[in-house]
N, C-alpha and C positions, 0 to 999 in steps of 0.2 A: 545563332540559336544553338544552345548546347544539346547534344544528343546524350542524355544523362547516363544511360546504361553503357553506351559505347565509350564514353569518356572514362567512366569508372573501370570498364574492362581493360582499357589501356594501362591504367595504374596497377591493376591486379595481374600483371604479367611478370615473369622473371623468377629467378631462384630465391629471391628475398621474400616471397609471398608464402606464408605457412598456412595451409588449409586444414582445418578440423584436426588439430593436434590433440593427442591424448593428454590427460591430466598430468602425468609425470613429465611429458615433454614440455608442456606449458610452464610448469613450475621450474624446470631446469632453465628454460629461456628467461623467465622472470628473474630468477636468481642471477643468471649470467649477466643480465642487463641492469642489475642492481635496482630493480623496481620495488623490492621489499625483502623480507627475511622469513625464514621458517621459524615457527615457534616450537616450544617444547611439546605442544599437542600434535605437531605435524602439520598444522594449518599454516597457510601463507598469510603474512601480514603486510598490508600496504597502507600508506597514508596518502591523503588526497589534497594536501595544501590548504589554502584558505576556503575552498569550497567543500565543506563537510556535510552538506545537505543539499536538497533540491534548491534550485534558484528560480522561483516561479516568475519573477519579473523578466527573466531572460528566456522564457518559453514562448514560441510563436507558432502560428499556423499560417501557411501561405494562402493568401487570398486568391482563389482560382475560380474561374467561371463555373466549373462543374460542381463545386462544393460550397461556394461562399454563402448561398442562401440557406444552407442547412446548419451552419455553425452558429453557436450562441456566442457571438463576439462580445468582448468586454475585457475586464481585468484578468480573467483566467485565460481566455483564448484571444491572445493579442495578434492582430493581423500584421503580416509583413508582405510586401509586394513580391510578385513572381520575379520581377527583375532583380530585386535585392537578393532573393534566394539564389537565383541563377549565378550572379556574380560571386557570391560567397561560396557557392558550391565549387566553382572553377578555382577559386583561390585555395580552398581546402584540398582539392585534388592535387593541385600543384605542390602544396606543402607535403602531402602524403607521398607523392611520387619521388620525393627527395629523402625519404626515410630509408634507413638501412634495412629495416625489416617491417613487414606488416603481417597481421594475423587475421585470418578469415574464419568465420564459424557459420555453419548452417544449422537450422533447427526449426522448431514449430512453436506456435502459440495456439493453445487449445488442445485439451486431451481428447476430446471427441473428434475422431478423424473426419466426420462429416462436415465439421466446421473449422478445421485446422487452417491456420495461416502459415504457409512456409516463409521463413525469414532468413536473411543473411546479415551478418554483422562484420564490419570491417573495423579493426582496432589498431591503433598506434601502439598500445601497450599489451604485452603478453598477459599480464594479470587481469586486465579487463576482459580479454578473451576467455580466460579461465572463469571469470565471474559469470559471463553470459552462458558459458557451457553448463554451469551448475544451475542457473536460474531458468533457462528455457527448456523446452522438451527436446530431448536428445533423439535424433533419428536412428533407426536400426541401419546396419550397414547397407542392406538392399535399398532402403528408403533414400539413403544419402546419394546413391548413384543416380537417382532420377529426380532429386529434389530441385525444383525450379522456384527460386524465391519470388514472392509477391510483394515483399517489402524489404528494404535494405536500410540498415543503420550504418552511417559513416561517422566514426568517432575519432576526432583528432584533438585530444585535450591540450596538446602543445601549441596549437594554433590559436592565437589571440585576435579577436576581431578588433577593428578600429570603429568604434561606435559613431564617429563623426562622418564616416563615409560608407559604412556597411549596413546602416539601418537598424542596428541593434541598440540595446540599452547599456551594454557594457562589453567587456572583452569576451564574456561567456555567452553562449547561445545554444538553444535547443530548438530546432526548426523542423516542423512536420509538413511535408507536402503530400496531401492525400491524393492528388492527381498524379504526381510523378512517383508516388509510393517510395519516398525517401525520408529518412530522419537524418538531419545533419547536426552533429554535436561538436562543439569546440570550446576551448577556454576553461573547461571545468573537468577535473579528474574524478568527480563523484560518480561512482559506477551506477548508482540508483537511477540516474537520468535515462539510461538505456532501457532498463526494466519498465519504468513508468511511461516511456514514450510508446512502447508497444501496447501497454494497457490502454492508453488514450486512443490508439488506433483501433483496438478491438471494441472500445466503447463507441466508436463511430460506425464500424462495419456491422457488428452483430445485431444491433437493434433493427437494422433494415431487414433482417431475416426473422424478426419477431423473437429474438433471443435477448433476455435481460442480462446485461453485464453488471457486475457488482464488486465494489471494493470491500471484500469480506474474506474471512477465513471460513473453513468448513471442516467438520468431522462427522463420523458415522458411528452410531452405537451398535452394540452386539445384535440388536433386533433389526438392524437396517435403518433405524431412524436417523434422519439427517438434520444437522444444526448448522445455521449460518451465523457468523459473528461479524457484524458491520462495525467499522470504526476507522478513524484516521490513525496515522502513525503514532505509536506510543500509548494507545488506549488498551492494548492487550490482545489483539487479534492472534498474533503468533503464539504468545504464551498460553492463552486459554484454549486454543484449538489443539495444542500439543499435549493431549491427555492420554496417559498410558492405558486408560480403560476404554478409549474410543479410537477408531481408525482415522488417521489424518487424511483429509482430501487435499488440503492446501492451506497456506497461511495468509493469503493476501488478495488474490484475484480469481473470481469465478464467474461462470455464466449459467443461466437457468433457461433451458430449452423446453420444448414440449416433452422431452424424454426424461428430464431431471437436471441435476447439477453436474458441471464438469469444471475442473481446474484449468485456468488459462496458462499456468506455468508448470515447470518441472522441478522447481526448487523452492527454498525458503530464504527469506532475508530478515533475520531476527535481530532485535536490539540486544546489545551485550552489556549495557551499563548495569553494574551491580549484579551481574549474573552469578548464580551459585548452583552447584549440583543439587543441593537440597531443595531449592525453590523451583528450578526448571531443569530436571534431570535429562530430559530428552534433548533439549537444545544444547545443554552443556556437553553431552556426550557426542553430539553431532559435529563438534569442533575437532576435526581430525584431518589427516592427510587429504588434500583435495578441497577442503573448505577454505574460504577466503575471509580473513579478518580485515575489517576496514576501520582505520583510526583507533584501534585498540592499543593502549599503552602496554609495553612489555618490559620486563626486567632485562636490561641489556646484557647482563652476565649469564643468566640462566635461560633467557628467552621465554620465560613463563608469562602468560598474559596476566595483566592486572586489571580485572574487570571493574573494580571500584573507581579506578582513575578516569578522569575526564580532561586530561591535559590538552587533547586535540579538540574534543567535542563531547557533549552528552550523547550525541547520536552515533555511538559506536555500534558497529554492525558485523554480522557474520552471514555469509552466503554459503549454502550447502544444498546438495540434491535431496529431493524428497526421500530417496532411498536411505538417507542417513538417519531417518526416523523409523525405528523398527515397526511402528504401528501404521505406517503410511499405506495407502491403497495404490495399487498399480494394475491397470491404468486408473487415474484419479477421476473416476466417474461414479456417480451415485444417483439415487432416486430423488423424488421431490422432497423439499424440506418439511419437517414436522414442526420445527421451531426456528424463529428468527430472533436474534439478540442484538440490540443496538447498544454498543459500548460507548460511553462518554466519560472523559476524564474531567469531571467538574471541578474547576479551580476555585469556585465559590464555596464548595463544600456543603451545598444545601440539598442536592438531589439524593433520593434514597438509593441504597445499594442495589435494590431490585424492585421493579414494579411491573405488573402485567398490564399491557395496553389494550384498549378497545380498538376496533378497526380505525375509528376516526383519530384516536391518539397516535396510532401507528403511522398513519399518513402524515400527521402533523410533525412528529418527531423525525420521520425520515426526510421530509422536505427541509426541516430546520437543520438537522445534522449538527446539533450543538456538541462542542467538546472544547478542549483547550489545546492549542498548539503547544507541544512540549519542546523544551530546550533542544536546539540542534537539528530538529527535523526539517527546518527550512533555514536558509542562511539569514542571520541577523536575529533569530529568535533565541533569546538567552534565558527567558523565564516563561512559565506558562501564561498564555494569553487566551482569554475567552474568544471563541470564534464560532461562526455558523458556516457549515460547509454542506450544501445541498446534497442529499443522498449519501452523506458520510464519505464523499469522494469528489467534491466539486472541482478540485484542481486537475482532475483527469477526465472530465466530461466535456466532450466537444458539443454535445447536443443540449438543449434546455433541460434542466433538472426535472421539470414536470413530465417529460417524456419517460424517464426511467421510473419515476414515482408511480405513474399510471400503470406501467407494466408490472411493477411489484405488487400494487394493489390487486390487479386482476389475478395474478398468480397466487397470492395469499388467499384470496377468496375461493378460487377454484380448488385449492388443495387443503383448505381448512387449517392454515398454518398459524400457530400461536406466536405472539410477539411480546418480547420483554425489553424493558429499558434497564440497563445495568450501569451503575456509576462505579468506575474503577479509579476515580479521582480522589478527592480529599474528604475527610470526615473529621468532626470535632472542631471545625473552623476552616477558613479559607486557606489557600496556599500561603505559606509563611507562618501560619498559626496552628492549623490542624496538621494531620498526618495523612499519608497516602493510605487508601483503603487496603486492608490486609488481603493479600493474594489468597491466603487460605480461606478466608470468609467468602471471597468472590467465587472461588472454585466450588465451595459448598453450596452457595446459592444457585449457581448454574447447574450443578448436578441435580439439585432438588427440582429445578424447573424442567430439565430435560427428562427426568424420571417421573414427572407428574405429581411430585410430592407437594407442590404448591396449589394444585388444582382445587383442593377442598379446604385450604387454610383460610381462616377469617382475615379480612383485610380492613384497613382504615384508609379513608380518602384524605390526601394532603389538601389542606384548605387553600393553598396558593397555586399549586400546579395541577391539582385534580387527579393526581396519580393514585392508584390503588396499591397500598403497601401491605404485604403479609405481616401479621403480628408475630409470627415465629417461623423458624426454619431450623432443621437439624444442623448442629455444628456452628451456629451463629447466635451470639447473645441477642436477646430481644431488643435491648437498648440500641444496638448498632443499626437495626432495621429502620428506626425512626431517627432521621438525621438531626432533628432539633434537640433530641435528648442527649446527643453526644456533645453539644455545645455548652460551655460553661456560662456564656452570656446569651440567654434566650432572646432578648430584645435585639441583640446584634445579629442573631440568626434571622429574625424576621426582616430586618433591614436588608440583609444580603439576599435573602430569598426574593423579596419584592424587587430588588434591583435586577436580579437575573430574570425575573418574570417580565419586567419591562423590556429587557433586551430581546427576549423571545418575541414579544409583541411587535417591537420595532422591526425586527428582522422579517417577520412574516408579512409585513406590508409590501415586501418585495415581490410577493407572489400574487399575481392578478388572476382573476377568473377561477379562483379556487372555491369549490363548493362550501357553503356556509357551515355544514356539519363538520368538515375537516378543520376549518378555521377555528371552530369551537373545541377542537380536540386538544388545545394547549392549556395555557394558564387560565384560572377561573377568577382571578382577582379583578 
C-alpha cells in the first residue's frame, strides 16, 4: 500500500526542487529549458502539442468507499479503481524522481478565507508552474510559511500512460482522488486541466457547506450591484465580464455563500483568437510580462503575436493574474447578485440576443445549459456542435446537476435576482450561413439589462420558445432583437427553430422528478 504523502515527499527532496519561484525566475527557467519563447508583449508563449484543449474522455474520479455514493457517475465522471490509481501514481512519481528539475507551487482556491482550500501543485514544466501561479490565489509571505496543502496536483505531461495496462482510455489522464486529495495528470501539456481539476474539487466540497459553486464570471457596478455570467468556454464569460465601467470579480469560477459571491481563482484564462485592442482592450493590455500565452501563433522574426491565426488551434489562450485588469476587485469578494445572465452560443441562429426569464424558465434553461461547443475547447471539436451541459458546467460537476440547480433557485428567490438569456452565437442564419452576434450589440443589451433599462420595455413572446423579447434597446437595431427578422428565408428559420426546440425537449427527458411548472418553462410548441 502506497503512503501517498510520504512517497511524494521523497520525490520532493533535493536541490533540483524549486519551490514558489517568482515570475522572473520561472520565466528564466522556462526559457533556459526551451519550453517556449518571450513575445514582443513580454508575455511567455508555449505550445502544447496535440492536446490543445481539455480531454474529457481522459478524466476520471477514483471510485472510493467514502465518496462513491455521492458522485454522479457516467460519461462526465468516469470511475477508475483505487488500485489502478495507486499503480499509476507510483509510476508517475518514479518518472518525476528522474527529472532534472521539478517546480512546486503553493496557493489557495477561494477568495473568501473562511472557505479557502490550500493547494500544492507539482510541475514537470516551469511554464506550467508559472500558469498556476497566475491562475490560483497567491499567498502572502506570512501565509506561505504556514500553508498546509489540503489538495495536491501532480502534473507530469511527459509521462504517457499505457491504456492496455493502466486502466486509462489513452496516453493522457486526469485523475482525481477525493479521498487521497490528489489530482494526477499525465500525457497532456494543456495547462487548463490543472485549473479545471481544482474547480471540479470545489464543486464537490463547497455544496456540502451549503455554498453554490458556479461556472460563471462576475463583475460589480458602481452601486455595488453584482452580475453573474454563466456559460461554457467560448460563450463570452471572460469578454463580457471585463467591462471598464464595472469592477471585475473574476472570469470563470465563483461560489455563492450566505455572505455573497467570491471568486475561486486569482487569475483569468481568456481566449485570444481574433483578439484586438479595440474589441477587448482590458484583455489585450493584460498580455504583458508574466502572462502566459498558450498556442498563440507568433511572428518568428518580430515575436509579435498573431491573434487571427489558428495554426495550432482555435482555442488560443492567455493566463494572467486578476491584478492585470485595472478594474478588478481585491479581494475578489462581493455581495449577493442582482442579475444572472445565461450565455449561449446558439449555432442554430434562432434564439434572441436577449430575453428576460420567468423563474420557471430560469430553472429550465439552467438545467438545460444549451450552447455550442466551439472549435478547440475540447480535443476533436473542430466546428460548433449543439450541446446541452447541465448548469452551464456539467463537465466540472461531480454531483447531480439538480443539486446545483436547486441551490441556485433558492438563492435567486431569496435575493430577488433577475435572470436573462443572452445569445452570443449566430444571427441571420445558422453557423456557416449567418454571422456571429455583434459584440457591440451584446454589450449594449447587457448594459441595458443591468441598468434596468429593459424593465419597462414592451416585449413580444416567441411562439416556439416562449421567450419574452424586448422590442427595442438603446444601441441595438430593432430588427436584430427578433431573430426571425434577420433571416432571408423565414421558412428555413421556422424549420431550424423547431429542430432546436425538439432538441431541448429530448434533452429535458433526462431530468426525472422535475416539477411540472419547471418542465413547462421551455419550448411551447
